[in-house]
N, C-alpha and C positions, 0 to 999 in steps of 0.2 A: 504494500500500500504506500501511497505517497506520504511524504513526511510533512506534517502540518505544523511542526514546531515553528514558533515565531520568535524573532529577536527584534524588538522595537526599541530603538534608541538605547540598546543595552539591557532592556527588560525582557527576560525570557518567559515564555509561557508555552504550554503543550499544544496550543492551537491559537489561531488568530481571533477567536471570538471572545470579546470582552463585554461585560455589562457596563453600560454607560452610567455616569453619575446621575442618580435619579432615585425615586422611591424604592426600587428593588435592591438598592445597595445602601440602605439607610442604617443598617445595624448588623451585628455579627450573625444573628440568627439567619437573616436572609442570605448573606454572603456565603455562609457555610453550606446552606442548601444549594446555592448556585454552584459552588465548587463540587459538591457531591454529585450534581447533575452532569458535570463535565465542562463547565465554562473555563476558558483558559485564563481569564483574569477579570478584575472588576476595577472600576473607578469609584471609590467610596463617595457617597453622597456629600455634596459640598459642605465643608466646615466653615464656620465663621467665628467671630469673637464671642466671648461670654459678656453679658447674658445672652442666651440664644434667642433667635427670632420667635415670634408667635404666629403660627399658621391659623387660617380660618378654620372654624369647626362647622363648616357647611360643605356644600358640594365643591370639591377641588378639581374634579375631572368631568369632562363631557366628551362625547364622541360624535363623529360623522359616520353614519352607517350606510351601507349599501342596501338595496331593497331586500336582500336576504339576510340582513343584519350582520354582515361582516364589518369589522372595524376598518374604515379607510383612513381616518385621522383621529387623533386624540389631543384634546386641549387640557392644559392644567394651569392652575394658579397657585400651586404649592410653592413655597419658598424653600430656601436651603434648610439643612437639618435644624430641627427644634429641640435636639437633645444636647445636653451639656458637653462642652468641648472635651473635658477630662474623660468623660465616659466613652466618647467616640475614640479618643486616642488610646485608651486602655484596650478597647475591643480590637482596634486595628493592630496593635502590638501582638495580641494573642492570636488573632487569625493568621497573621503573617508567620508567626512562629509555628503554628500547627499545619500550615499549607505553604511550605517554602518553595514549592515548584510552581506556584500560581503567581501571576502578576497582580500586584496590589498597589494601585496608584490612588493618591488622595487629592480630591478636588478641593480648591480653596477659594474663598472670596472674603476679603476684608476691606476696610476703607482704603481709599487711594492715597495712603500716606506711607512713607518709608518705614516708620516705626512699627506700624501694624504688621507689615510683612516681615520685618526683622524679628518680631516677637514670635509669630506663629510658625515660621519655617523650621527652627531648631526643634520645636516640639514634635512636628511631623517626622523630621529626620530621625529623631530618637526612637520612633516606633519600629524602625526597620522597614518602613514602606519603600517601594521600589522607585517612586517618582511622585511628582506633583503635577496636577493639571490646574491651570489658572482659569477660573470660570469668568470669562469676559463675554458671556453670551446670554445669560438669563435675562429675558425681556420684560419681566413683570415683577413688581414689588421691590426687589433689590435695586433695580435700575433707577427707581424713584429716589433711592438713597445715595445715588452717585456710584453704584457698583454694577457688576454684571455688564449688560449691554451698554450702559452709559460709559463704561471704559472701552468696551470693544468697538464702539463706533468712532473712537478718536485714536488714530494710529499713534500719535505722540504719547498718549497715555499707555498704550500697549507696550511700546518700546521701553518706556520708563520703568513700568512695573516689572516687566520681564527682566530687565537689567538688574533691578533690585534683587529679584529672586535668584538669579544666577550668581549674584555677589554673596548672598547670605546662605546659600545652600549648595551642597555638592550633588544633590539629587537631579536627575533629568527633569527638565521643565517642558511641559506640554502646554501650549496655549490654545484654549478652546474658543473658537471664533463664532461671532454672531452672524446669522444670515440677514439680519435687519439692517442692511447697508447696501449702498449702490454698487460698489465694486469690491468683492471680497479679497482681491489681490492686494489692496493697500494695507489692510490690517495684517495679512500674512507676511508682507514685506517688512512691516514694522516689528513683528514678532521675531523674524529672522535677524533683523538688525539689532534687536535687543539681546540676542544670544540664545533664543529658544532652541531647544533640541528637536522640537516637532510642533505641529499644529494638529488640532482635532476639530472636525466640523462635519455637520452644522449643528449648532444649538437650535432651540425651537424658534418658530416664526410667530410674530405678533398676530393675534387672531381674536375674533369674537365669533362664537359658535352659532349664535342664533338669537331669535326673539320669540318669546311666548306670546302668540297672537291673541290669547284670551286676556292676559294681564298687561300686554304691551311692555313687558319687562325683559331685559336681555337675559339670556340663559348661558351657563348656570348663574344663579344669583344667590347671595347670602343676605338674608334680612331685607330683601327688596332691591338690592344693588349688586352689580357685578363689575368685574374688571377684565380688561383684555388679558389673555393668557398666552402660553406658549404652545404652538401647534406642532405635532410630530406624527409619526406613523407612516404607512405606505404612501399616503398622498404627497408627502414632501420629498420622497426619494428622487424624482427627477431634478428638483431644485438642488438637492445635496450633491448629486452626481455632477451637475454642471459646475458647482463651486469647487468641488474636489479637482475636477479636470482643469479648471482655470488656474488653480495654484500649481498643479502638476506640470503644466506646459508653460508657465511664466518663467522666462529666463532669470528674473530677479529672485525667484524662490527655488531655483533648480537644486535638486538634491535634498530639499527640506522634507523629512518624513511626515506622512499624513496618516492620521487615524480617521477612518471614514465613519460618519454617523448620519442617520436619517432614513428611516423606513426599512432597515434591514430586517427581513422576515424569513427569508429562505437562503440556502447556500448560493442560489443564483444571484440574489441581491448582493451578497458578500463578494462573489466573484466579479461582479460588475464594478464594484467600488475598487477592488484591487487592480483590475485591468485598467482603470482610469487613474491609477497612481497611489491608491491607499496601500499601506503596508499591513494594516489590520482593520477590524471594524468593531464598533461599539453598538450595542443593542439595548433598547429600553421597551418600546411599545409592544414588540412581539412577545417579550417575556411577560408583560402585564396582561396580555390578552390570552396567551396560551400556556403560561407557566414556564419554569426553568428548563424542563426537559426538551423543549424545542431545540436546544443546542445539539442534541444527539442527531437529529435529522440534518442540521447544518454541517456537522462534522462528517457524517457518512456521505452526504451528497457532494461536498467539496472533495473528499477523498476519491470518490468514484470519478468525478469530472477530471481531476488531475491524472488519474490512472488511465482513463480513456484517451487522453491527449498525450500520454507518454511523458508527463511532466513529473520529475521526481520530488519536487518541492514547490513552495509558493513563488520562488524567484522566477519561474518560467511564466508566471501569470502577471505579476506586478508590473503595472505601467505599460503593458503591451498594446493597449488600445489608445494610449495618449497620442501617438503620431497621427491617428485618424481623426482627431478633433481639430477643426479648422475654423478660421474666421470665414464668414459667408462669402467674402469677396474672392476667396481662393477656390470656391467650388467650381467644378467643371460644368459649365452651362451647355456643353455639347452632349452630355450624357442623356440618354433617353430610356425611360422605362414605360411599360404598358401593363395595365391590369389584365389578368386572365382568369376566367371563371371555369372551374372544374365542374363540368356538367354531371359527373357521376356522384359528386358529394353535395352539390347545390340542393337545398331543400325548397327552393322556389318561394322563399318568404317575401322577396321583393324589396327588402330594405335597401339594398345597394342601388336599385333603380330609383327609389323614392329620393334618397339623399343626393344622388348624382343629378337627378332631374331638377330637384328644387334648389339645391344649394351649390352645385358644382358645374359640370360641363356637358350635361346631357349626353353622356357617352355610353349608356347602358340601355339596351333595347328592352321592351316589355313583352313583346310577343313575336312569334315566328310561325308562319303557316296557320295563323288563326289560333294558336295555342300559347299559353303562358310560357314564356321563355326569356331568360336573361342572358345577354351576351354583350361583351364589350365591343364598341365601335372604335377600332384603332384610330380612325381618322379624327375622332373627337377627344380621345383620351389624352390627358396631359401628364399622367403618372402621379397624380396627387396623393394616392394611397388612402383616400377617404373610404372607399368601398371595402378595402382590406381591413381597415380599422373598425368598422361597424358590423361586419359580417359575423353572425352568431356561430358559424361553423368554422373552427380553426382549419386553415389550409384550403378552404373552398375557393377563396380568391387569393391570388398571389401576384407578385410583380415580376415581369420578365424584362431583363435588360436587353436592349437591342445591341447587336454586335456592330463594331465599326464597319461602315460600308452598307449595312442593312438599311433598306428604305423605310423611312418614318412615314407611316400611312397618313399622319396628320398633315405633314408638309409636302409629301411626295419627293423629299430629298434624301439622299444617303446620309447616314449619321457620320459626322466628321470625327476624326480621332484626336485632333489637337486640343490642348487646354486653352481656354480663352478667359482672360481677365474680365470680370463683370463690368469694370469701368469702361471698357472699349467694346463690349458686346453690342451687336446691332439691336438687340431687344431692349437695351437700356435707354429710355428716352432722355436720360440725363448724361449720356456718355460724354458729350462735349465738355460739360461742366466738370464732371467727375474726373475726366482725363487730365484736366489741368489742376486738380486738387492735390 
């Protein structure tokens, strides 16, 4: 079997699956159960200064559900740990002693002043923990107090605090980034400039889950009022993948290790994060929905995938998809694809025809010889992939790439082979202006 052992900034773990800093890692009881289930590591729920924060004693979580009640997204307004700092440190010390082969990283969030960081770092280092993760991402509650995302949105603060932590601690420093920012590359560059050993991302996204239309009150609410929270789960995965890839392909952060977070539910999700530049992944929502034993499927699935591809370890996967991520302007506008309907598997539901007729390019027929029949009209198809995306039968509609020289039925011209810059492409109405840009 493939070797899933991970070494992330010098922190060893038997596999790359860690639990993220969140409710599942709030105390020794949970962490021990996680290790017994097979998790390779945990990031202990964020510690702060004493006295501890006070959490709401009403709804903290709410979910976005699919029609069959699968959790697509989860929103929370829970703050950092509300347990005494001394108790957390005591439990961290004991758990690391009992489970020396597992990664145990401690998430930290204290006020943005040097003395606060100078005080807490030696306490954490004394527990034997493997590293610290600086929580610069929490978007609710703590950010209102000048911490969390309030720091993560200011690159200068990220660089400053990271430098303090590297100065006052010998532990590896991982900087957890917020997605609530215009360009995630800037905070990543600041973290690297401050001496960070790695970054982790994404933290949760600002969100309001809904409104109770009977009471006209936002939901969830506590005592008649609610607050925006942090959104996570499968629905945020595409956002997280993009941000991980942006950092992985940025020359200014080249070589900066990445811990991928955001909607990891299956081994496939984890493999995608790693292919786009992550060295390991952190999981929260999936564990909260399915329990800790979900990691066993992740481990066996990733093992099988690597074996099938003949890859002995994770290095053959990490970052391999990064070169395929491009700015739009470098895409080949001469490439042509057409949709193809497999008549043997088509169930004649007609969804492809409806959406193409109403919202796309009227490229799918409705009938043939007086009978219900759906077929792609090559001369009208622009290869948009909408029909593939909405078809309820996997594989019933697929995209076929036209070979160089093959006639494009839509234009009647052979498909050219050369790459053409979008700024000078004849289909670009702004080509003259963009060419001089």
